[in-house]
Phi, psi and omega in degrees: 000138176213140181284140173276162180294160181302326179300325179297321178294320180295319178298322179300317179296318180296330182288348181271141172263345181271171183290134181292342181284357178265008183235155175277178173293145182282140173232087190293154176217127181294138176221083183288148173293139184272149174262115183296338182271353180288155179282142178274181179290155176293121186290147172294154180284128181240111184273138171079001182294334184289339186295303179295327180292320177295323180297316181294308188281327176292316178299315178297321179296318179294317178297319181293320178297319178296319178298314181299316180298313181293319180294323177298320177295326178291318186280317189265060177296320177250291180207127184290143178260164179303319181293325175295321176297320178297317177298320179299315182294312182297315181294322180293319178298314180298317180294321180301320178295317179295318180298321179298315179294321181291320178293324175301315178296321179297320178294324177289331181295324187301305180291323182294318180292330178276001178077020181261161177280145177248011184287147179269356176210145182273131177261115179297152175285150179301149181155308178289144180291145177274132178255339182264153177261141183232134177260135174261113185258131176241088175289125184234146177216095184056045175269161178290115181299329180295319179294315180296314181297319179296319179294313180299316181297316181298315180295316183298316181292325178291320176297322178296318181295336179271351182080019183244008185298330184293345182268001185231142169237155180244132174237124172259112188252104190260139170241019182296140185253319190293141184297315181295315179296324181298313182297317179296318182300305185296322179296316182294317184284335173292318178294321177298318179301318180291320183293324183264011179300131182089353178250294176221129176295135179239124181241149182226131177220129175242125182283146174289320181236124183269063179290138178077004179056221184296317180299320178293327177297314179293319180300318179300319179295315181300314184293334183258325187233351187297336182294345182268355188228132177287328183222162169216152179239131178258130176237139178281176181293342180239019182248157180210148178227143181287156177298322179300314180295319179297317180294318179297320178297316180295321178295322179295322178293325177291322183288319184248101184284354175268352181282125178260333184203139174233115183262121171277167177250098184295139172270140179281136180220172172076026181297140175232309179280164179298320179299319179295321178295319179296315180294318181296317179297311181299317182295319185276339180264316181264331186302317182302320181285330175294314179295320178296323177296318178298316179297327183299319182251346173286323186056229182265024175238049187274199183243176182224135185253012170090352180196169181055041179220149175259139186229136175285121188299315182296321179296315182295316182294321185278338189236342193242020177291121185271129175277169171273128183286144179294150179094179182266158174298149014270346182272337178253188178082210180295143175283117191280304175274075189290331187298316178302315184290322178297321177296319179297318180291323176297317179294324178298326177275007176070028169274141179288131176245105190255162173227140180234077185291339182264001178274127180266177179098013179234126189219156175206166177264196182205158180298145185275338185227163180297316176302326177293320177297316181295319179297316177294318180297327179296319178295317180295322179299314180296316181296318181289322178290330177299332181294340181300326178292330179283321183303315189265001181232007189241158175261088182230172182289162178298317178295322177298317177299320181294318178302312182293320178295318181293324177297317178291321182296328181302332177268325178295334180296331176296320177295319178296316180297313180299319180295320180295324178293318180297313180296322178298319178293318178299319177299318179295319178294322178291324178297330176266005180058042180269342179229164184304146180276178179218167182246140180270349182210138182294342179271355182278132182271341183232147179293151175252113183279142179295136180232139179233162177259104185301319181296314178295324179297320180293319178297319179295324179299312182294322177296320179295316180298327178298317178291317182299317185270000183306313179301325179290318177298315181292320176298321177296318179299318178296319181292320178297319177299318182294313184292328177289321177294323179277353180055046179282132180297127181057024183296319181295315180298318179296320180296315181296312181294327177295316179295318178297318180295313180296320180295318179301311181290324180294326177296321181284325183278335183302316179298327179295315179292327176300315181292316182293322179289324175297316177298321179297320179300314180294322178298318178294316180301321182268012169086019179271119182277140181282343183075195180221106181242153177291152183270143175271122182242354183259147184279074181277332182077171177228152178282164180295324178297317178297321180296318179295317179296319183290322187256017185300322181287326177296317180294320179296317178299320179297318180294315179299319179296319180297317180296316180297318180292322179296322178295329179287302177181162177295327180295317178296320178299317179294319180299321183268003187302321179300320179291315183296312182298317180300320181285315181297323181262020184300319180294308177300322179296316180296318179296314182296315184286345178274351182271163177302131183296135176294159184303318178300320178292321178300324180286310184294324185260014180288152178240171180302315180291331178288321180284327179224083186303138177301152185302318183293325179293316178294319179298317179295322180295314180296316181295325177298318177298319178297318180289328176297318178295318180298314182295320179297318179296316178297325179294318178295319179297318179296320178296322179294320179298319179298316180296318179296319179297317180295320180295323180290000000 
């Protein structure tokens, strides 16, 4: 730690658009931008880490090789053609990605089903006094002040009830631009500061220039105030953490001085629309085993998801300062998916990056409509693809390189899947001699038509579906075990019907996301920047007309695909029907899932947290309502004053 000159402190104040009386005295901490090509620290020796990693990737490799062999046998009944080889390559790549994810889930299933912890670091139970100070950071960009104020109040009161409030401060770090939102924001947070006076200090800062987006917002805080805090926790606009979890995280950081970051696995809560119920069910039923699987082979070289995690301030300041990438957006400029890169830089400096998937008390919301999901996904696609430039030009750890590659691959796989479907349809049309033939050898006088073995293809299909659906089967097994242990009435039937319902909708929604992600990949490749827009977190829904306008191209693609498949054969049309139906009905599906979920769906897709909301979630919800009323009343009072002034 080193103090910056007084001039630096003055510049910090000038950089604020908010009132300086809402901030504490600055305790600066240097946070230099990192050079990706620089050598990292000499890593500590880690024994046995290769075993789970070898199990995941060797298993996925063997499954992929078996798939490739069987598919080749299906296609090359006589002699494989170039287009069949292309289909073989694309399908094998797509299957390999699925196999890796399914095996990861299987590894996570083992400890969870056995009742064991899958955490990479132990979180002590509350009891021991906290000696370190921790800042709770809320980076906001046109967020609802009532939601933020309600969350802060709920957390502060719970910390006070535990006797640990004195170890925490709250910073609301705003990048909001609009004048009306600015006035509401500062007024609300000033009132929050007064209400929590004597419980938890609440500070508010709004930057004049939002350089670096969220990462720049956090960097500004570290450089100006980070010297006063050993740790900080970042919370999103729709996330909340219990006081117990926050205290346990802080105690864990005190106990293990090599830990640089501990990532919790937030549970989704607060579903209102059908899409939110579907996402919430999938996250809470399948998500735990996926997260446990990641923790199993990541160990203390894990990833970071940008929020609901505690970070050692000194480690972050010394190792995770993000530079501006050369060139223009989308590949240059600010690093958009900053969290992945920050985790990689922490690991390069040999700080432990941990995950605690079995620790409860961490929650977040989710987008209410499909267009909102697509908008968020577009930003993530650009950020993850931007990492490809870092992967191949940087001096980072092997695990760090793998994290960045897997993030980018998750979006490239949509392009691979879409390409394999297109090639498959072309193969089917050629098999029916509906389009011009081609020659596999320049000495061949006659075309070689692609031939497949229908029986072998059907066997391969069922084997593939078993791998694809494995995480859902395993998640269902865990849920059935849980409901039986809890003796929930009709719990097993509800779990089975819930998985069937979620699977049905996920099959229909997947082709839509495939198309949108494929389009996002091309947009990034051709230099189209996603920009920075505020996120929609409220269940406003969309009209049917809006849905049709938004999904018109998806529906058109579905119709064209249906016609092409019909021209090939009825069997091909049936084979492609899940993709076709999802695209053709994309507008009705988007409209339906954006609406408030009907009672039967609420029942079938309910989760434990949904049926019995955690205390901190309920406290935050009630406090949010109180703050919404307070803000509305202040707005009416301000309007009345304006009218009286005008009349006078």
